[in-house]
C-alpha positions in Angstrom: 0.0 -0.4 -0.1 1.1 3.7 -1.0 0.6 6.9 0.9 1.1 10.4 0.3 3.5 12.5 3.1 5.9 14.8 3.5 9.4 15.9 4.8 9.2 19.6 4.6 12.6 21.5 3.8 11.7 24.0 6.0 9.0 24.9 9.2 5.8 24.4 8.5 5.0 28.2 8.8 7.6 29.0 6.5 6.2 26.9 3.8 2.5 28.4 4.6 3.9 32.1 4.3 5.4 31.1 1.0 2.3 29.6 -0.5 0.4 32.9 1.0 2.8 35.2 -0.9 2.3 33.3 -3.6 -1.7 33.7 -3.8 -1.1 37.4 -2.6 1.2 38.1 -5.7 -1.3 36.6 -7.9 -4.2 38.5 -6.8 -2.2 41.7 -7.2 -1.5 40.5 -11.0 -5.1 39.9 -11.3 -6.5 43.0 -10.1 -3.7 44.9 -12.1 -4.9 43.3 -15.2 -2.0 40.8 -16.0 -3.0 38.0 -18.1 -0.3 35.8 -16.6 -1.9 35.7 -13.0 -2.9 32.3 -12.9 0.5 31.3 -14.1 1.7 33.4 -11.3 -0.2 31.6 -8.7 0.6 28.1 -10.0 4.3 28.5 -10.0 4.4 30.0 -6.5 2.0 26.8 -5.3 4.7 24.8 -6.7 7.6 26.4 -4.8 5.4 25.8 -1.8 4.7 22.2 -2.5 8.8 21.8 -3.4 9.4 22.9 0.3 6.7 20.4 1.8 8.8 18.0 0.1 6.1 15.4 -0.6 7.1 12.1 -0.5 5.8 8.7 -1.2 5.8 5.7 1.7 5.2 2.1 0.2 4.4 -0.4 2.9 5.2 -4.4 2.6 1.8 -5.8 4.0 1.4 -9.9 5.0 -2.3 -11.0 6.0 -2.6 -12.6 9.4 -5.0 -15.6 10.5 -8.0 -15.0 12.4 -8.3 -16.4 15.9 -11.0 -18.3 17.2 -11.4 -18.7 21.2 -12.4 -22.3 22.3 -13.3 -22.0 26.3 -13.9 -25.4 27.3 -15.9 -25.3 30.9 -14.0 -28.2 33.4 -15.6 -26.8 36.5 -17.0 -29.6 38.7 -20.5 -29.2 37.7 -19.4 -30.7 34.6 -18.7 -33.8 36.1 -22.0 -34.8 36.2 -23.4 -37.8 34.7 -22.6 -38.0 31.0 -21.6 -34.3 30.9 -17.1 -34.5 31.2 -17.3 -36.7 28.4 -20.2 -34.8 26.2 -18.2 -31.6 26.8 -14.6 -33.1 25.8 -15.8 -34.8 22.7 -17.5 -31.7 21.5 -14.3 -29.4 22.0 -12.2 -31.7 20.2 -14.9 -31.9 17.2 -15.2 -28.0 17.2 -11.1 -27.7 17.4 -11.0 -30.0 14.5 -13.7 -28.0 12.3 -11.7 -24.4 13.2 -9.1 -25.8 12.4 -10.2 -27.3 8.8 -10.8 -23.4 7.9 -7.9 -21.7 5.8 -6.1 -19.0 7.9 -7.8 -19.6 11.6 -5.7 -20.2 14.5 -7.8 -21.8 17.6 -7.3 -20.4 21.3 -8.3 -23.1 23.5 -8.9 -22.4 27.2 -9.4 -24.3 29.7 -12.1 -23.3 32.7 -11.4 -25.4 36.0 -12.5 -25.0 39.6 -12.3 -22.1 41.9 -13.6 -21.4 45.4 -15.8 -18.7 44.0 -17.4 -21.3 41.5 -17.6 -21.1 37.8 -15.8 -17.5 36.6 -17.1 -17.8 33.1 -17.0 -14.0 32.7 -13.3 -14.0 34.1 -12.2 -16.5 31.6 -14.2 -14.4 28.7 -12.6 -11.5 29.8 -8.9 -12.6 29.8 -9.0 -14.3 26.7 -10.4 -11.6 24.9 -7.6 -9.0 26.5 -5.1 -11.3 25.6 -5.3 -11.5 21.8 -5.7 -8.4 19.3 -8.9 -7.5 18.7 -8.5 -6.7 14.7 -7.9 -10.7 14.9 -10.9 -12.0 17.0 -12.8 -13.9 14.6 -15.2 -15.9 16.9 -15.7 -17.2 20.5 -17.3 -20.5 21.4 -17.5 -21.3 24.9 -18.6 -25.2 25.7 -20.4 -24.8 29.2 -23.4 -25.4 31.2 -23.9 -22.1 30.9 -23.5 -21.5 35.0 -21.2 -18.5 35.7 -21.0 -17.2 39.4 -19.2 -14.1 38.2 -22.0 -12.4 36.0 -20.4 -8.8 36.5 -17.3 -10.1 35.1 -19.0 -11.0 31.9 -17.9 -8.4 28.8 -20.9 -6.6 27.5 -19.6 -7.2 24.2 -16.9 -8.8 21.8 -15.3 -8.2 18.6 -17.0 -11.3 17.2 -19.6 -13.5 17.3 -19.9 -15.6 20.7 -21.5 -18.6 20.5 -22.4 -20.7 24.0 -22.9 -24.4 23.4 -24.7 -26.2 26.5 -24.0 -29.6 28.0 -26.4 -31.6 29.7 -30.4 -33.0 28.7 -33.5 -31.1 28.1 -34.8 -33.7 30.5 -32.0 -32.7 33.3 -33.7 -31.7 36.4 -32.2 -31.7 40.4 -34.0 -31.4 44.2 -31.8 -29.5 46.4 -32.2 -28.3 49.9 -31.4 -24.8 50.7 -30.2 -23.2 54.0 -31.8 -19.7 54.2 -30.8 -18.8 57.5 -28.8 -20.5 59.9 -27.3 -18.9 63.1 -23.6 -19.0 63.8 -24.1 -18.7 67.6 -26.9 -19.9 70.1 -27.5 -20.0 73.9 -27.2 -23.5 75.6 -30.3 -24.5 76.1 -32.5 -21.9 74.2 -34.2 -23.1 70.7 -32.6 -21.2 67.4 -34.5 -21.5 64.6 -32.8 -23.0 61.2 -35.1 -21.7 57.8 -34.7 -23.7 55.0 -36.4 -24.9 52.0 -36.4 -27.7 49.4 -36.0 -26.4 45.6 -36.7 -28.1 42.4 -34.9 -27.2 38.9 -35.3 -27.9 35.7 -37.7 -30.8 33.7 -39.1 -32.1 37.4 -41.1 -35.5 36.7 -44.6 -35.3 37.4 -44.2 -38.3 39.9 -41.9 -36.0 41.6 -43.1 -32.3 41.0 -45.0 -30.8 44.0 -44.5 -33.8 46.4 -43.1 -33.2 49.7 -39.9 -33.9 50.7 -38.7 -36.3 53.7 -35.9 -33.9 55.4 -34.1 -35.8 58.4 -32.2 -33.9 61.0 -30.0 -34.5 63.9 -27.6 -32.7 66.2 -24.3 -34.1 66.9 -25.2 -37.7 65.7 -28.5 -37.7 68.0 -31.9 -39.5 66.7 -33.2 -37.9 63.8 -36.2 -35.5 63.6 -38.3 -36.3 60.2 -40.4 -33.5 58.9 -42.1 -33.5 55.4 -41.4 -30.3 53.2 -43.2 -29.4 50.2 -40.8 -27.6 47.2 -40.6 -24.1 47.5 -42.0 -23.4 50.8 -39.7 -21.8 53.7 -39.6 -24.1 56.8 -38.0 -22.6 59.9 -36.9 -25.7 62.6 -36.1 -25.0 65.9 -33.2 -26.5 67.3 -31.3 -26.5 70.9 -27.5 -26.4 71.3 -27.0 -28.9 74.1 -23.3 -27.8 75.1 -20.9 -25.3 74.6 -18.5 -25.2 71.6 -19.5 -26.5 68.4 -22.7 -28.2 67.7 -23.4 -29.9 64.7 -26.4 -30.1 63.0 -27.0 -32.5 59.6 -29.5 -31.9 57.6 -30.8 -34.0 54.5 -33.3 -34.8 52.1 -33.9 -38.5 51.2 -33.2 -39.0 47.4 -36.2 -38.5 45.3 -37.6 -41.8 43.4 -38.0 -40.5 40.0 -37.3 -41.5 36.2 -34.9 -39.8 35.2 -33.0 -39.9 38.4 -31.4 -36.3 39.3 -28.8 -35.0 38.5 -27.0 -34.9 41.8 -27.6 -36.1 45.6 -24.6 -33.8 46.6 -26.9 -30.9 47.4 -29.7 -32.7 49.1 -27.1 -32.4 52.6 -26.3 -29.8 54.2 -24.1 -29.3 57.6 -24.9 -26.2 60.2 -22.3 -25.8 62.6 -23.6 -23.7 66.0 -21.4 -22.6 68.4 -23.1 -23.2 72.0 -22.5 -20.4 74.5 -23.6 -19.6 78.1 -26.2 -16.4 78.4 -23.9 -15.2 80.7 -21.4 -16.8 83.0 -22.6 -16.4 86.8 -19.9 -15.9 89.4 -20.0 -15.8 93.1 -16.6 -14.9 94.6 -16.3 -15.1 98.4 -13.5 -13.4 99.9 -12.7 -14.0 103.8 -10.7 -11.2 104.3 -9.1 -7.3 102.5 -6.0 -8.6 101.0 -3.7 -7.5 98.3 -4.5 -10.3 95.8 -8.5 -9.4 96.4 -8.5 -7.3 93.3 -6.8 -9.5 91.1 -9.9 -11.5 91.2 -12.2 -8.8 90.7 -10.2 -7.3 88.0 -10.3 -10.5 85.9 -13.7 -11.4 86.6 -15.0 -7.9 86.0 -12.6 -7.5 82.7 -15.1 -10.1 80.8 -18.3 -8.7 79.5 -19.7 -12.1 79.5 -19.6 -12.3 83.7 -21.9 -11.5 86.0 -20.1 -11.3 89.5 -21.6 -11.0 92.7 -18.7 -10.5 95.1 -18.6 -10.1 98.9 -15.7 -9.5 101.3 -16.1 -10.0 105.3 -14.6 -7.3 106.3 -15.6 -7.7 110.3 -15.6 -11.0 111.8 -18.3 -12.3 113.8 -16.4 -12.4 117.0 -14.9 -8.9 116.8 -16.8 -6.7 119.9 -16.8 -3.5 119.1 -20.3 -2.4 120.1 -21.5 -1.6 116.8 -25.3 -1.9 116.0 -26.0 -4.8 113.4 -28.4 -2.5 111.4 -24.8 0.0 110.9 -22.7 -2.6 109.5 -24.5 -2.5 105.9 -26.4 -0.9 104.2 -28.6 -4.0 103.0 -29.0 -7.2 104.4 -26.7 -9.7 102.8 -28.6 -12.1 101.1 -26.9 -15.3 102.1 -30.0 -17.7 102.3 -31.0 -16.5 98.5 -27.3 -17.1 97.4 -26.2 -20.1 98.9 -29.4 -21.9 99.3 -32.6 -20.8 97.2 -30.3 -19.9 93.9 -26.9 -21.6 94.4 -27.6 -23.6 91.0 -27.7 -20.4 88.9 -24.5 -20.2 89.6 -21.9 -21.4 86.8 -18.8 -20.6 89.2 -17.8 -20.4 93.4 -14.6 -18.9 94.2 -13.5 -19.2 97.7 -10.8 -16.4 98.0 -8.8 -17.1 101.8 -11.9 -17.6 103.3 -12.1 -18.8 106.9 -14.6 -20.9 109.0 -15.7 -18.2 111.2 -19.7 -19.1 111.8 -20.7 -16.8 108.8 -21.8 -19.7 106.3 -23.2 -22.0 108.4 -22.4 -25.7 107.8 -25.6 -26.6 106.0 -24.6 -23.8 103.4 -21.5 -25.2 102.7 -23.3 -28.5 102.4 -25.2 -27.2 99.9 -22.2 -26.4 97.9 -20.8 -29.7 98.4 -24.0 -31.1 96.6 -23.6 -28.3 94.3 -20.2 -29.2 92.8 -21.1 -32.8 93.0 -24.6 -32.1 90.9 -22.1 -30.4 88.4 -20.8 -27.0 89.4 -17.3 -25.6 89.5 -15.6 -24.2 92.7 -12.4 -23.0 92.7 -10.6 -22.3 96.4 -7.5 -19.5 96.6 -5.8 -20.5 99.9 -3.8 -18.3 102.1 -2.4 -19.0 105.6 -5.8 -20.2 106.8 -5.1 -23.2 105.1 -3.2 -24.2 107.8 -4.9 -23.6 110.9 -8.4 -25.1 112.2 -10.2 -22.8 110.4 -9.6 -24.1 106.9 -12.0 -24.8 104.5 -10.8 -28.9 104.1 -12.2 -29.1 107.9 -15.8 -28.1 107.0 -18.4 -30.1 105.1 -16.4 -28.9 101.7 -13.4 -30.8 102.5 -14.6 -33.9 100.8 -14.6 -32.4 97.8 -11.2 -30.7 98.0 -8.5 -32.3 95.9 -6.1 -32.3 99.1 -5.5 -32.3 102.9 -3.3 -29.8 104.3 -0.6 -30.8 106.4 -1.1 -27.7 108.6 2.5 -26.6 107.3 3.0 -23.0 106.0 6.3 -22.4 103.7 7.2 -19.1 103.9 10.0 -18.3 101.6 10.2 -17.3 98.4 10.0 -19.9 95.4 9.5 -19.7 91.3 6.3 -21.4 90.3 7.0 -24.5 87.6 4.8 -26.5 85.3 4.6 -30.3 86.2 4.7 -33.1 83.8 0.7 -32.7 83.9 0.9 -29.5 83.7 2.5 -29.5 80.3 -0.2 -31.5 79.1 -3.1 -30.6 81.0 -5.1 -27.4 78.6 -5.3 -25.6 81.7 -1.5 -24.4 81.9 0.3 -25.7 78.7 1.8 -23.2 76.8 1.4 -20.5 79.4 3.6 -17.4 78.1 6.7 -17.7 79.6 6.9 -21.3 80.6 9.6 -22.7 78.3 9.6 -24.7 75.6 10.6 -28.2 76.6 10.8 -30.4 79.7 13.9 -28.8 81.1 13.4 -25.3 80.4 13.2 -23.1 83.4 10.1 -20.4 83.0 10.5 -17.0 83.1 8.5 -16.0 85.8 9.0 -14.1 88.9 9.0 -15.5 92.3 5.9 -16.0 95.0 7.3 -15.6 98.5 4.7 -18.1 100.6 2.5 -21.2 99.9 1.0 -24.1 102.0 1.5 -27.5 101.8 -1.1 -30.2 101.1 -1.2 -34.1 100.3 -3.0 -34.1 96.8 -6.0 -36.6 96.3 -4.9 -40.0 94.3 -7.2 -39.0 91.3 -6.2 -35.2 91.4 -3.7 -33.4 88.9 -0.9 -31.4 90.3 -0.4 -28.8 87.3 2.1 -26.4 89.0 4.3 -27.0 91.9 6.2 -24.4 94.1 8.9 -24.7 96.8 10.4 -28.0 97.4 8.3 -29.4 94.5 4.9 -29.0 96.3 1.7 -29.0 94.9 1.0 -25.0 93.9 -2.4 -25.7 91.5 -4.3 -29.0 92.0 -7.3 -30.0 89.8 -9.9 -32.8 90.3 -13.2 -34.0 89.2 -16.1 -34.5 91.7 -19.3 -36.2 90.6 -20.1 -34.4 87.8 -18.5 -30.8 89.3 -15.0 -29.6 89.0 -12.8 -28.3 91.8 -9.3 -26.6 91.7 -7.3 -25.3 94.1 -4.3 -22.9 94.4 -2.4 -23.4 97.6 -0.9 -19.7 98.1 -2.7 -16.7 98.0 0.7 -14.8 96.1 -0.6 -14.8 92.2 -1.3 -11.0 92.7 2.4 -10.6 92.7 3.0 -11.6 88.9 -0.1 -8.5 88.5 2.2 -6.4 89.9 5.3 -7.1 88.0 7.4 -8.7 91.1 10.4 -9.8 89.3 9.3 -9.7 85.8 5.8 -10.9 87.0 3.9 -13.6 84.9 0.8 -14.9 83.1 -1.6 -14.5 86.3 -4.7 -13.3 84.2 -4.2 -16.0 81.8 -3.5 -18.9 84.4 -6.5 -17.6 86.2 -8.8 -17.2 83.3 -8.0 -20.6 82.2 -8.5 -22.2 85.9 -11.8 -20.5 86.1 -12.9 -21.7 82.5 -11.5 -25.4 83.0 -13.9 -25.2 86.1 -16.9 -24.3 84.1 -16.5 -26.7 81.5 -15.2 -24.9 78.3 -14.5 -27.2 75.6 -11.1 -25.9 74.4 -9.7 -26.3 77.9 -11.0 -30.2 78.0 -7.7 -32.4 79.1 -9.4 -35.0 77.1 -10.6 -34.3 73.8 -10.8 -34.7 70.1 -11.2 -32.2 67.3 -10.6 -32.1 63.8 -9.9 -29.5 61.1 -10.7 -29.5 57.2 -8.4 -28.2 54.5 -9.3 -26.9 51.6 -8.0 -29.6 49.6 -10.3 -32.2 52.0 -7.5 -33.2 53.9 -8.8 -33.7 57.8 -6.1 -33.5 60.5 -7.4 -35.2 63.7 -5.9 -34.2 66.8 -6.5 -36.0 70.0 -5.3 -34.4 73.5 -4.9 -36.4 76.4 -3.1 -36.7 79.9 -2.3 -40.7 79.0 0.8 -41.8 77.2 -1.0 -43.1 74.5 -4.6 -42.4 71.9 -5.8 -43.5 69.3 -6.4 -45.6 67.2 -9.1 -43.1 65.6 -12.5 -45.2 64.4 -13.3 -43.1 61.4 -16.7 -43.8 59.7 -17.7 -42.0 56.6 -20.9 -40.9 54.8 -21.5 -44.0 53.2 -21.4 -46.2 56.4 -17.8 -47.7 55.9 -15.4 -47.5 59.5 -11.9 -47.8 59.2 -8.9 -47.4 61.9 -6.6 -44.1 61.7 -3.5 -44.4 64.1 -2.2 -41.3 66.0 1.4 -40.1 66.0 2.4 -39.0 69.1 3.6 -35.1 68.8 4.7 -35.0 72.6 3.1 -33.2 75.9 -0.4 -35.2 75.6 -1.0 -34.5 71.9 -1.7 -36.7 69.0 -2.5 -36.0 65.3 -2.8 -37.7 61.9 -4.5 -37.1 58.7 -6.8 -38.6 56.1 -8.2 -37.4 52.7 -11.8 -37.6 52.8 -12.9 -39.3 49.8 -16.1 -38.0 49.1 -17.8 -35.0 51.2 -20.3 -35.5 53.6 -20.7 -36.0 57.5 -17.9 -38.2 58.8 -18.2 -40.0 62.8 -14.7 -39.8 64.7 -14.5 -42.0 67.7 -11.8 -42.8 70.4 -13.3 -45.0 73.2 -15.8 -42.4 75.1 -15.1 -39.4 72.6 -16.9 -38.6 69.4 -16.5 -35.7 67.0 -18.8 -35.5 64.2 -17.2 -33.0 61.0 -18.5 -32.1 57.9 -16.5 -32.3 54.8 -17.9 -30.2 51.9 -17.6 -30.6 48.2 -14.5 -29.5 46.7 -16.4 -26.6 45.0 -19.8 -26.2 46.8 -21.6 -23.4 44.7 -20.6 -25.7 41.5 -24.0 -27.7 43.0 -26.3 -25.3 44.0 -27.8 -24.7 40.2 -27.1 -27.6 38.4 -29.1 -27.7 35.3 -27.4 -26.0 32.3 -28.8 -22.5 31.2 -27.3 -20.2 29.6 -29.6 -16.9 30.8 -26.6 -15.1 32.5 -24.7 -15.2 28.9 -27.8 -14.2 26.7 -27.1 -10.2 26.7 -23.7 -10.6 25.4 -24.5 -13.3 22.9 -27.5 -10.7 21.4 -25.0 -8.0 21.4 -22.3 -10.0 19.2 -24.8 -11.6 17.1 -24.0 -15.0 18.3 -26.1 -18.2 19.4 -26.9 -20.9 21.9 -27.3 -24.2 20.9 -27.3 -27.6 23.0 -24.7 -30.4 22.3 -27.9 -32.8 22.9 -29.1 -31.6 19.1 -25.6 -32.4 18.0 -22.3 -30.8 17.5 -22.8 -27.6 15.5 -20.1 -27.7 12.6 -18.2 -24.1 12.1 -18.1 -22.0 8.8 -17.3 -18.8 8.1 -19.5 -15.9 7.2 -19.3 -12.2 6.2 -20.0 -9.7 9.2 -23.6 -8.3 9.6 -24.8 -11.7 7.8 -26.4 -14.3 10.1 -24.1 -16.1 11.8 -26.1 -19.5 13.1 -28.1 -21.7 10.7 -29.3 -25.3 10.0 -28.3 -26.8 6.4 -28.5 -30.4 5.5 -25.7 -31.7 7.3 -27.0 -30.1 10.5 -26.6 -26.9 12.6 -23.7 -24.5 11.9 -22.2 -21.6 13.6 -20.2 -18.6 11.8 -17.0 -16.8 12.5 -16.6 -13.7 10.7 -12.9 -13.2 9.0 -11.4 -10.1 10.1 -8.7 -9.5 7.1 -6.2 -8.2 9.6 -3.0 -7.8 8.1 0.8 -6.9 9.5 3.3 -4.5 8.1 6.9 -5.9 7.8 8.6 -3.1 5.8 8.5 0.4 4.5 10.0 2.8 1.8 9.9 6.3 1.0 11.0 8.5 -2.2 10.7 11.9 -3.0 7.1 12.7 -5.1 9.3 14.1 -7.3 13.6 15.5 -7.7 14.9 18.4 -7.0 15.6 19.1 -10.6 12.2 18.4 -11.4 10.4 20.7 -9.1 13.5 23.3 -10.4 12.3 22.6 -13.9 8.2 22.9 -13.5 8.7 26.0 -11.5 11.0 27.7 -13.9 8.3 26.8 -16.8 5.0 28.0 -14.8 7.2 31.2 -14.2 8.5 31.3 -18.0 4.7 31.0 -19.2 3.7 33.9 -16.9 5.9 36.0 -18.8 5.1 34.9 -22.0 1.6 35.3 -21.6 1.9 38.9 -20.1 4.6 39.9 -23.0 1.7 38.7 -25.5 4.1 35.6 -26.9 1.1 33.1 -25.8 -1.9 34.1 -26.5 -2.3 36.5 -29.4 -2.8 39.6 -27.6 0.0 41.6 -25.8 -1.2 43.0 -22.0 -4.0 45.2 -21.3 -1.7 47.6 -19.3 0.9 48.0 -22.3 -1.9 48.9 -24.3 -3.0 52.0 -22.0 0.2 53.0 -21.5 0.1 53.8 -25.4 -2.3 55.3 -25.7 -1.7 57.7 -22.7 1.9 58.5 -24.7 -0.5 59.3 -28.1 
């Protein structure tokens, strides 16, 4: 291709000035009646053109091939029965049909799984952006039409977009939809699950409108059976039975119809509800004012989920100072209401340096003992009173306490350390500054005194003090739990004495273990599910061995999973879930349910093939939507603006539009005329003007000369 260009010898302003001057001179000549004014103008313009430097650019161009983009949807929804082979065969046939067209290249783009579903819009946008717009002759997408990024689908494309749908016209599916599910629930209080059953596609008459059978259970307990009509929301109350994770499994019975539904993967759902207490009610009884009293109060008041009732005995009954009883307090303390009528309302009772002085009758202390045996929690922090006759160990509470005092107090500095059991127990394991190994010395500050006790045989000593004597002892009594701290010096950590220590974390763990918080259970079984469906099973125990864990899959098949020792009472193992669903893990009395979701759960929310999300793009580009169940369409070329789909004798076809793109591989530049030719042209035009004006051309002399002659006569 040849084009005219300019390479001026002077700036364009100078060239324009020459042209203007030439036209002005010609105009003046015309005004004076000179017959050569036109030749003067042509000579001036020829001079301006020569100064503009006209050149001829000649390009060497090469025709470029057209590009057809073929997107092959290989997401999880394409693994439904019959679709994978159907899509693969269609993609191969379309690729062969495109390859048979002259001057056409194919870009075959596979579209796999993504945690957010099928990102068909993003794939289309990237594919179009990666190719020159002037070469794209068509886009073909072999898909089920289910795109989970509709906003990413481009509004248009430079060539027709054709959608080839997988699946069959008679496909249908029934699924369970969870519309609302709370993440948290109060223990013992019902919460509402809102669910419904949804039918999609060509539902067989035997199933259409028929109610589905819903089965629902909590933590693998007895199933609740309900009947749910399709399309009707149903509110189902469920009650979290314990703190921590409550696993609610819901599923519908597979519908019996011919043809069968596409998949049963969306017929079940697992909801995990975290059971929480409404508010933790704590009763703190301080036997006397002391430096560590505020440590307990600060700990409990810092937790907004704790309702604290705290009273301190400021004046013992044996103090005879003559003060009337009605002046000792603003209100009468409700001991009967707290320790008899409403004692079971408390989640935890704490005795802090309490002495037996007759303030609380023995019957009230016996009520506390029964409260512990029936499932309550008791924490005792002892001071010097533990070694005397006023010790709680000599009261009706003595039988539930985890140790017996010897009557000896040790007034010496010591550094609290963890025992072997303490390194395993969740209450003390991993305390900040505890040391990384068994030989490590905790970097904690010292305490200054403690009492000596003899722990019960079934109690656990978690921390030791002076002379390796028990410092923190815990035990289970009946259905309840008891913790005993044999020193009142924990407040030294709070004050930062010799660097302090993790007093708030330690006391928080002790208190919450007493209240049976699941994450602080010394015997526990847990599981974590990774994205690749790998399940990590962890067993915490105070024993020296654990396992194997019995794993029961969704199909009912059970297998043993041996655990590896990871140290400090932790045993773990991993396995890959072969199929999505609910897995039951059992190790002795411990049972754990874990839900393994599908690799791409969004892929199975809507499974019936449908191209509605692509309709706007298809119409904007003049493309088409066809079904593979009607056969694989052939690919042919059509001119732009002509219909890009049709049906011939051999079957349906889809069209691509050749773009005729070219690439310039080289250019040559030569002057429009050589310099001597311009000079000759300008000279010839100037000579012509002179001859015309002198009468030598045209047969008549110039009018100006005639007028001068007449004036001379």
